[in-house]
N, C-alpha and C positions, 0 to 999 in steps of 0.2 A: 476262405482266405485271408478276410480280413482279422479272422479271429489267429489263424497263423501267424500272419505280420505280427501279432501285439505280443501274440507267445514269445517269437523269436527276439522281438526288442526288450521284452522283460529278461529274458535271460542275458542278455547282452548287458545291461543295466548291472545285475546282479555281478555278473563276471567281472567286470570294469568297475569297481565299486567310489574309486578316488576319481574319475571322471566323471561318472554319474552323477555324484555329491556336487561336484563344481559346477555342473552344467544345470543340474536341477536349482542350486542354492543361487547360482548368479542370476538365470532367467527368474525365480522368484523375487530377488531383489528388486528387477527390473522391473515386473509386474508390479512390485506394491507399490515404489515410487509413482508408478505411469496412472496409477490408480488412484493417488491420494492426489497429485497434481491435476488428473483430470475432472476429481470432484470441484477442488478449487476453481479452476478455468470455468467450469461449466455453471458455477455458482455466480462467479464475477459477470461472466455474460448473460446472466437471468436477468440479472436485476431491472425490475420495473415493468418486465414483460407480462407481469399477470392483468396488468389494466387493459381492459377489453379495449380500449382506443390508444393503446400504447403507439403503435405505428402514425398515429396522428396529433400526438400529444406533444407540445413543444415549449419550451421556460423562453423568455423574453429577456435577453442580457444585454448590457448596455457595456460598450467599449468607450470611455471618455478620456481625453487629453485637453489640461485646462492649465495654463502657465507653467510646463513643464513636468506636471503630475499627472503619471497615468491611472486610472481606476478601470480593472477589469472587472466588473460587477455582474453578481448573478441575481439581481435585481432590476427592476424599473419605477418609473414613477407611477403615483397611484392613480392617475386617469387612463394610463396607457391601455388597459385592457379593454374598458368600455368604449372608446373612441373606435378601437381595432375592429370590436364586434360592429360598432354602429357603421362604420364606413367602408368595411370591407366585406364581401359576401362570402368571402373563403373563410371567414370566422365562425365556427358554429359554435363555440361557447370559449368564457374565460373564467378563471378564479383567481384569489391573489392571497396571499400569505402574509402576514405583517408578524413578527416575532420581536421588535426593537425593544420590547419592553422587559424582556427578558424572564427568568423564572415568576412563579406567582406562589404566595403561600395559603394552602387551601387547610382550613378547618376541618378538624376531624376530633370528635368528640370536644374535647377542653384543649386540645393541644392541634397546632400548626404543622402540616407538612410541606416543604419546600420542594415543588414540582420545576422539572426542568424542560420536559418535554412537552411545551403547551404553546400554543400559537393561538392566532386570531384568524378567522377565514371566512370567505364569501359563503353565501349561499348556494352557490351553483358547485360548491366542492363536490358535490357527487354525482354532477354532469359532465364532470371531467375524468375524477380517480375514481376505480374500482376498488371501493373500502364497503366490504359485505355488512349489512347492518343485521343486527342480532334484535334489536326492538327499536321501535320509531320510524317516523317515516321523513325518509332522505330529501324527499323534493321541501319541505317546511322548515326542517331542523335549527338552520341558522338564520332565518330570515327574519327573525324580531331580536333586539337588543336582550341583552342578560339571558340569552340561552348558551348550551354547550352540548357537544358531542364528546363522549368521553369512550375510552377502549375498554375491552372487557375486563382487563387485569385490574384499571384505573375503577371499574364498578365494584369487583370483589374489593377492593381495598377500602372503599371508602364505605360501601355498603352492606359487604359481605355475600353480596349476590349479583349476577348479571341483571335482575330485574330491577332496575334503576330509574324505569319510565317516568317522569313526571317528579322526580328526588329533586334536592336543591343542593346546592353546594355553596357554601362561603368562602369566597375569593377576597383576599386582602385584608390588611391591617388596620390602616387609619381609614381608607377609601375602600370600606367594605363593599361587596356586591354579591348578591344573591342570583346564581346563574340557576336557572331550571335546566333539567337533564331532559334534552328534547329526542335525542338518539344514543344509542349504544352500538359500537361498532366491534368488529372482531380486531385484535391486536393486530397492529401493522406487520406485514411479512418481513422478514429478515432482510429479502432481496428488495428492499424498498430502499429509495435515496434518503426519506426522510422517515423519521419516526414518533409520533404525537400521540399521547395520552388522553389529550384535553384540547379540543379545538372549540374557541370561543366566537360568539359571532362579530364579525367585522363591527358592527352598530356599537360596538363597547370600545372601539379603538378612538384615545382622546389624539388627534390630527388633523390640521389643516389642511384636508382636501383640497385637491384639483391644481396642485404645483408641479408643473411638467419639468421643473430644473430639480426637483429632489428625488431620488432612487431608492426607495426605502421598503418598496413592495416587492417580492416574488411572486410574478406571474406568469400564468400558464395558458397556453389557449390549444383549441381545439379547431384543427382544420377540416372543412369538409373534404371527403371521399375525393380521392383525384387529384388534391391540389399537390401542384408542386412547389414544396417549403422556399426551395432556393430560388423559385422567381416570386413568391410572394414576397422573400425577404429583402428584395429590391426595392418594392413597394414601402418600406418601413422608412425612406429618405422620403417620402411625400407629407408621410404623418408628422415629422420633426418638423418638415417648412411649415405645416398648416398649423401646428398646437405647440411646438413648443420654441421654435422662434418668436412668435408675438411676445412670451414672457422673456425670451433671450433680452429682445430689442430694451425692452422697458427696464431689465435687470442691470444689463451688461451695455447698452448704445451700441448695438451693431444692428446693421441694416439687412445683412443677409449671412445666410450659412458660409458664403464664399469668403465675406470677411472675417467671419469667425475662423475659417480653417487656414486663412491668410496668417492668422496671427500665431499659426503654430497648433491650435486647437482643433478638437474632435469632438463630436458625439454621433456615435454609429450605433445602429441597433440589431443583434443579431438573434436567430431563430438555433437554439439548441435542444435537438431530440431527446426525449425523455430518457429513451434506453441507452443515449451517448454520455447522461449527465455522471453516471457513477465512474466511469473509466476516463472520461476525456473532459472534465470541468475542475478547476481548481481556482475559483476565484473569489474576491468578497463577498459576504453575506450567502454563503452556500448553506443549506437549510441541515447539512450534515456533513462528516468527514466521508469524501471519497478516496475512490482509490485509483489507480492508474493504468493504463491500457499497455503501458511498456511491460509492467511488470505481469500480465498477462503473457505476452509475447514470451517473456525469458522464460517463463515456469513452463510456458509448453514447448519452448524448444528443449530445456533441461530434461523433462518427461520424457520427450521423444531420444534424446541424449540415452538416457539412462536405459530404457528398453533397448535400444540400436546396440548400444555396449554390449549387452545380455545376448543380444541376439549373434552379435559378432565373435563371443566366446565361443558360442555353440560351433558357428561354422569353423572357427579354428581349428578346434579340438578335434571336430570331426573328419576333417580334412587333415589333418596332422597324424590321428592315427586310421590313416587309410589303409597302409601296408598290413594291418592285422586285419582287414577283409578281404584283401586282395583276391587270396585263393579262393574263399567262399563266392566271391563274385564269378572267378573263372569256373569254377566248377558251375553254378547256376545256369550261366550263358553257354557252357558246352552241353549242358541237359536240357537247352532250348528255350530259357526263361529271357524273354524280350527285355531292351532298356527300360520300356514303358514299366514292366512290372518292377523290376528293380527298382526304379524310382519310385512306386508306390510304397513297396516296403520300406524303403528308406524314409521317405516323408512319414509314413504312418510311425516310423520309430519315434521321428522327431517332432511328431504331433503328441505321443505318449508322453515325452519327455517335457513338453507344454503344458499338456495339461495337471501334470504333477506336480510342477513349478506353479503353476497358480493356484492350486489348492493350499500349497505352503504360502503364498503370497497372499492369499486371504487371511489365514490364521495371523501373517505378519503385520496384515494392515491392519487386523482387530486390534491388535498389541500395541501399533502405533500410534493409531488413531488421536488417544488424548495426548498424545504429546504434540502431534500434527496440528490439533484443534488450538492447542496453547500458541503454536509459533507462528501459526496464520489467520490467527484470531477471527477463528469460524467455529460451529456447532455442529458439525458432522455427527452422524452418528453411522452405525454398519449397516442400518437401515436403508443409508443412501444410497449403497451400493447395488440394493434387491430391489428398487422401485421396477415397475413394468417398462417405464423408458429404460432403465440402466439396464435390466435383464439380457435382453437381445445381444447386447454390445457386447457384456460381460461372457457369454456364452460364444460368441464370435472370436474375441480375442484371441484366446490359446489357438484355435483352428488358425487364424491369419497367421499369428507369429510361429508355430509350428512349421506351417508350409513353408513361410519367408526364411524361415533360420534353415531351414531343413533343405530347401531347391538346389543349394550350390552343393554342398556335401552330396546330395543323392545325385546330381548331375555328376560329379565327380568320380563318385564311386563306381556309379553304372557304365562309365564312358572306357573301364579297364578292358585292355585286348586280353581274353583268355590264354591264347598262345605266351604271352609275354610274363603274366602272373603265375602259369603253372610252370613255367622253366626254371624261372627263379624267383627267389624271396624279392619283392619290392622294397627298396628303405626308402618310405616317402620323406622321412627325418632328416635325411641328408639332402634331399632336393630342396632347391631354393625355391621357394613360393611367392612370387611377385606380390602375387594377390592377399596372402596371408598377412606379408608383411605390412602392405595397405592398409588392413585390418588393424592391425596392432598400433601402428602408428596412429590409426584415427582414435583409438581407444585412448593414447596418453593425449592424444589432441584434446579431445574432450575434457580429460582428470585436470591437463595444465591449464586451458582457458579457463574453467571453473575455479580453480585454485587463485588464479590471477585475477579471477572478478571478484571473489569473496575479498580477497587482500585489500583491493581499490574500494569495495563498498564499505569494509568496517574503517579504513583509513579516513573515511569522508565523514563516516559516523563519528569517529572520535574528534574530529577536525569539528564538527558542528560543536560537540560537547565541551571541547575545551577551549574554542577561540573566544576571545574577547569581544563579548557582545555589549559590550558598552554600560554594562549593570552588574551587580552581583546577584546571581541568582541562587546560591547556594545557603542554607541556612535561613530563608525566608518562608515562614509560617502564613499561608494567606486562610483568613477566616471568611467563608462565605455568607451569604446573606445576613449581612450584619443591618441592611435596612430594616429589619425587623425589629431593631433595637428602638427605634424611632428617635425620641429626646435621649436616650440614653449611651449614645454611642460614644460621646466622648468620655462620658463616665467607664465605660467598658474597656476602652483606650487606656484612659488611666491605670485603671485596676490591673489592666497587664502587664502595662510599664514598670510597674512594681514587684512583679514576680523575677526572681532572680534567672538570669540567663537572658533575658529580653532588655536588648540594646536599645532599639529605638521601634516606633511604629507610627503607622499613618494609613489616611485613607486610601483605600485604592480600590475604587471601581472599575479603573483603566490600569490593566497590566501589561506588561509588555511580550506577551503572547497570542497568538494570532486568534486563538480564539476568545479573547476578551472583547470588552464593548469597544466599539468603532463608532466616530462619527466624523464626517468631514463637510468641511464649510469652506466658504468662498472669501476669500482674503483680497484686500490690495495693498499697494506703497503709496497709493493715491486715493484722495477722498472720494473720488470719483472712481467707481469700479466699470472697468472696460474692459474689452478682450485681450487687449494688450497688457493691462496693468493687473488682472485679476490673475488668482490661483488657487488651487485646493489645495486646503491642509487642513491634517488631523487636528483636531482641538480637544486637549484632555482638563476637566477639572480637578484638582489637584489640593493639597494641602501644604502648610510650611515643612513639614516632616519626611516628604514625598520623594524629593531628589538623594537626600541624606540615608534613608533607609533602603533605598534600592541602590545605594553606591553609584549613582550616576556624576557624571565630571562635568564640572563648570569649568567652561574654557575663558567666558569673559563675561563679566557683570557678576554678578550674585544672586543667589537664593531669595526667595519670597522670605521676608520679616514682618514680625506683627511691629516692627520699631518705624514702618514705612507706611502711613497710613494713607499712602497713594496706590499701594502696590494692589489693591482691587480693580484698579485698572492696569496694571502691568500684565506682564506676559513673558514667558520664556520658551526662547526657539530651540529649535536644533541646527546643526550645522548646515544640512541641507537646505531650511528653511532660510537660513542668511543669504546661503549661496543662489536662491532662487529671487532674494529680493535684491541682491546685488550690491550690497553695502559693505564697505573694506573694515568699518565698526557699526554695527547696528544697534548698540547699546544708545538707551536715551531716544532712538527713532520711533518712529509711531505708525503702525498698520493698523489698516482700516478695513471695517467689516459689518453686515448688517445683521449680525450673528444675535444682537441684543440691543437694548436700548444704549449701551455705552457707546456705540461707533466707533471709538479707537481704542485701540491699548498702545503701551509705551513698554518697548522693549528693555527688560531690565537684566537678562542674562542670555548666555548661549551655553546651549549643553551640548558634550559630544554626541556626535552619532550614536545612538543605541538600536539592536536593531530590535522592535516588535512585532515584526511578520517572521516568515520564515525564512532562512538565508536562501532559499530560491530567488527571492526580490530583492531590491535596493532599496535602502531605506529611504523614505519620502519625507517630504517635509512635515514636521508635526509642532504643534506649541502646547504649554501648558499654561493654564491660568489659575487663580485661586477660585475656587468653588466646591460643590458640595458633590460628592460621588461615594456615598456612605453604601453601597450593597456589599462592599466587600472590606477588608481592612489587611493590611500585612505588618507582618513585624518581624522584623533582623532580629536573630537570636543565636545566641553562642551557649550550647549546651552540651554534653554527652550523653544524656537521659533523654530524648526528645519524647519519647512518651510520657513520661514522667511529665514532662514539661505541658504535653498537650490535656494530658488530666485534667490538670491546674485549672487551664484556659478554660475547660470544659465547665468546671466548678464554678468559675465566674461568670460563665455567660448563663450557667443555668441559675443563679442568684439572682441574676438580673431578667432573665426570659425564662422563667421553668417551661412555659407552653410553647417557646418557640425551638425547631430542630436547628441541634449545632450539627454543622460542615466544617471543613477543614481539607486542605490541599498545601501542597509544597509547590513553590516557586518552580524550582529546576523539574521536578515532575510533569508540569503542567507544558514547561518549555520542553522536554523531550517527546510529548503526545505530538508535537507538531511532525516528528518524525517517526512515529509509528510503523508506517509503511516501508518505509527505509531499513528499520529496524527487524520486521518481519523476513524482509527480501535479505539482508545479512543473514538470517537464522538457517532460512531457508534455501540459500545459497550453501552454506556451509555444511549442512546435512546433505544434501544431494552432490555434492563437492566430494565429500566423504566415501557417497554410496559408489560413483563412478571410478572413485581409486579402487576403492574393494572389488570392484567387479573386475577392472582392469587387472589388477595384483592376481585375481584368481585365474582369470584367463592367462596370463603371464605364468604362473605357477604350473598350471598344467601342461602350457606347452613347452616350458623348460625340463620338467619331468617326463615326458614324453620323448623330448630330443635327447635328454641325458641317457633314457632304456635305450634308442636307436645307437646310440653311439657308445655303448659299455665297452665292446671289443677296443674301439678306437682309445678311447680313453686306457683300457689296459694296457695296450702295447705302447703308449706313449710312457707311462707311467714304468715299463720294463727299461726303454730306452732313457731315462733319466729324468723326465718331466718334472717338474714341483708343483705341489698341491695347488700356487699362486697361479701357474702358469695353465694349467688345465682349468681351473676356475672362471680365467680370465677368457680362455678360449670359448667358454659355454655361453660367457657373458658378454660378450665384446657387441656381437649383433644385435642384441636388443636393447642394448645402451644406446648404439647407433639409433635406433628408431625412436628411443625417446627423444635426443636430442633433434632429430628431423623433425619430429613432433612440436616441441619446444620452438624451433625456429617458424611452424608453420602458425602455430597459436597465438605468439606473441604479437604481430601486427593486427591480427583480427580484434583479438581480444583490446587493443590500444583503442583502434578504431570505435569498438562499440561501447565500450566504457567511457570512452571519451565524450561519447553522444549522449550517454546517461547523465554524466555530469554538467552538461550543458545547461540542464535543468535549471541547475545550482548559481544565482549570481557570483556567491561566495564559494569556491571549491579548491581541494588540491589540486598539483599539479602530479600526473601520472609520471612518477620516478624511474630511471632504468633498472633500479636493484630490485623491483617487484618481480622483473621477468626473470633476473638473476635467480633470486629467492624459490621463484615457483619452480625454476629449472632443476635447482639443486634438489626442492622437496620431490619433485618425481624420479630424478635421477637415483637419489638414495632410496625411497619407495622400492622401484625398479631392482637396483642391487640386492635388497636386503629379501626381496622375493625370489629373485633369482640365484643370488648365494646359496641358501637353504639348500637346494636340491643339488645345485653344482658342487658345492664341498662336498657334500656327502657322496656322488660320483666320485669326487677325486679321491676321497679317503678309499675309496672300496680295495680290497686286497686285488692286487693283478691277477692272481690265480684264480679268482673265482669269476672275475669278469672276461678273462680268456674262454673261460669253460663253459659260459654262458652261451644259449642259443638264441 
C-alpha cells in the first residue's frame, strides 16, 4: 500500500515539474532557515549548563544608587561570599574572581606575551564550577600564593605539551612573580559566560580586603539542594544591616539603612542564576560579553515564520490545483476507496515532498553554514546537526512538517463528492478560497513585518554610529599594553608624535568604550561625606593631551596645563557631575573625596557630556584628574595609508622594547564592539527577511501561474472582445495586491509595538517614523507585482485562437 502511494506521488511530482520545484525548493529554504536558527537558539540556551551544579549556582549582584548615580554591578564586596557561607546554612560554597588588574605579561623564552584571558580566583573554584582537570589536584591547586591553573591551550602555548604540572611561568615586567603550575584544565567550553586561560591564586591579589563598601569581586555561591533562591535572596537584607551598615556609619555618617534610603539612595543585593547570566545580564563588571534573551525570542519567531511560510506555500498550491485531481478522487471513491485511505495517500505524497525538501535543505545548510557562523559569531559545524541529541529531532521534523502541511490539502481533496466531480470539471481556480487568501495574507504579513523590523534595526545602528557621542572616535590609533614600556612611555609617545600623519597623542588607560578600565569612588560637595552630600562618580587618570587628542569639548574653564602648578589638585568634571553638584558655575569650587591623601580637588573645567558606555545607558557623573594610566596610549592620526603608519609605529615599539608584544586597535572599532549583538541581529534579520520574501514570491508565482491556466479561455474571450493587455494583467493581479495591502495594514501596528519595545532598551534611540511603513509596503507591493506580472502578462499576450482551443 505505502509503496503504491509513493509511486503515485512520484509520478505526480514528475508530471507537474514547476509546482513540484516550487514546493520542494520552498520547503527546503524553510527547513534550512529553521535548522540554522535552531542551532543558534539551542546554543544560546545551553550556556553554563555543563556545570554539574548549574541549577544551584548563583552570582551575587549589587544594585546601588548613591547621590543620584545608579550602579548595576555583576560584582560584590570581597568579604560577602565568606560571611554568607558562615552565617547562612543554605550556602554550601562560594568562589570569587578578581580581574581589576587587567592583562598580564607572561614570559616565554626571551619575549613576553600579553595575556588578556587571565583572572585571580579562590581555591574553592573547583568546588563551584565544573572544569575538567587534565593534571593536578583541584582541591589544592590554588590554596597557596604563587600558584596558577592554566588551560590546555596555554600549556601547549608555553610548554609545547599539556604535561605542564610543576613547571613555572614568569609573570610581570617590573614586579616579576614566578607562578607554579598546579593544575591544567581543559579549555573552557564556548558556551560558558567566561573564558580564562590562566587563573592565579587569590593570595597574590594586592588589595585591602575586608571592605564591604567596595564592589570589585565577581562572587558566586552554591546553594544547598532544595533551597528556594528567591526566599534566600530576602535574607540578604539582614547581611547588609549586620556587615555593611557599620562601615557605612563610619564612612557616611548614617545611623540606619532607612536614613540611607530616605536620602534617595539604595544598596540591594540580588542572586542571578548562573544559567540566566548569558541571556539576561548586562551589568558593569561582567566577566564576558553576554547576549540578550530578546534575540533568542526574535530568532525563534523568525525560524517558525520561515518554516510556516514554506508549509503555507505547499497548502496553497495543493488546494489550488485540486481540480486536476478531482476526477481521480471521484473514480477512487466510486470504486470504494474510503476517505481515510485517500487522506493517507495525499499525506504520503506531502511527506515525500517534505523528505525530498529536507535532503536539499541539508545540502543548503552545509553550503550556508560558514556564512551563518560569520554573521552569528558562532562556530557550528555540520556535525552539530548529527549529534545523538539532534538526530531524532531531524528524523521527525520532515514527518511532522509533511503531515502538518499535507493535512488540510488531504482533507480538502478527499472531501470531493464523486457525483459532482464526475459530471463536470471542477474549476477550483475560479473558486474564491477565503482560507487560501488568509494564508497568502499571512505570508506577506511575515515578510512586511521583517522588512519593517530590519529597516528600524539598521536605522538604530546607523544612529549609534553617526551620533555625536561627545568625542572624535575616527582616526584614533590605540596602542595597547604600553605599561610594558615602563620608564620609556614618554619616550615612545614622543617618537610616535614625530611620525608624519600623527597629530597628537595621550596616555589612554581610560577610554570612552564600555570594555575599558572603570573605577568608581565616592565624592561630596562638603568636607564631611554624608548620605545626602555624597555621590558616586567615575574618576579617570589622564594627562595634559587626553582631552584634545580625543576631541572632547570644554564648556567651561580650561584643560590641564603645565603652566599651572596647582593642577595636580585640579579636576575636570562632565556636565552630569556639575548637575549633580548643583553649581551654576562650578569653576573654582572644591569637591571632596577619601580617594587619596589630597582630600579635595579644585574644579578647573567642565567637559561636555560624552558617552563612555553603551547608548543603552545615560551618561553618569565623571571626573578626570592628572595621573598615570600608561597601560595604553591613543594617537590622533590623519593619513590615507594606515597600514604603513601602523608598521612605522611597530618599528618604533620594537626599537624600544623588542621583547614585548606589539598590540593595537582603533577606537571606532572598539566603539562598534559594544553593538556587535545588534549588528548580528541586523544581518540575521535582513537575511531571513529576504528568505521570507523569496518563499512568499514562490508561492505567489505558483498560485498566479495556476490561476492563469484555469482562466485561459476567459482571457481569450476578453481579448476577442477588445480587452487590452493592461486590463487583463490588472484583472489577474488586483486580488493579490489587495491581500498585500491587507497584510501591510495588519503588520504595521504589530511591528511598531514590538520594535518600540526593542528600542526601549536604548536610552538614546531613533523615533519610528511613518515613512518606514510606507517604504515596506511599497517594497512588498512592488515585489508582488513583479512576481505576478510575469505570468499575467504572458497569459494576456497569448494568442486568443490558441487559448480558446485549449481544454
